[in-house]
N, C-alpha and C positions, 0 to 999 in steps of 0.2 A: 769623364774617364778617370780612372784611378791608376796613374802611371806606375806607382810603386808596386802595384799588384801584377800587372801584366808584362811590364818590361823585363823582369827577371826571367820570365818564361819565353819571351820572344827572342831575346838575344841568344840564349843557349840553343834555341831551335835553329837559328841561323848557323851557329857554330857546328852543331850536330850535322846539319845538312852539308856544310862545306867539307866535313870529314867523312861523308858517306853514310852517316848513321841516320838514315831516313826515318826509321821507326822511332828513334829518339826525338827527331825533329817533329814528327807528327804528334807524339805525346805532349811535347812542350807547347806546340801551337794549339792543340785541342784544349789544354789547360788555359792558355792565354785567352782564347775566345770564350771559354766558359766563364772566366772571371770578368771579362770585358767584352760582351757580345757585339758592341759597336766598333770594335777595333778592326777596321777594314783591312789594313795591311796584313794582319795576322791571318784573317780569313783568306786573303789572296795568296799568301805564301803557302798556306795549308793546301789550297787548291792546286797550286803548281806542283807541290811535292806528291800529292795524291795522284795527279794526272801522270806524273813521271813513273809512278808505280802501277799504272794501268787501272787505277780505281776511278773510272770515269764518273760513275754516278755520285760518289762521294765528293769528287773534285767539283763537279757542276754545282752541288749543294753549297760547297764552300765559296765558290765564285759568286753565286747568287747572294749569299750572306754578306759578301763584301760590298755590294752596291745598295 
């Protein structure tokens, strides 16, 4: 893993989510998993947010990528 690459996008994603900016959170998480495809926590968080938006198929794909 390359922590300096994905942490900057994972942390803002969580802040965005907390403030209700789910689209921003998704953007950050998608970048985080693009930079570090094995970052399970980012995939899982992406799945949670996508599921909350009713995007079931994308959420399932994110959850599968987390395992």
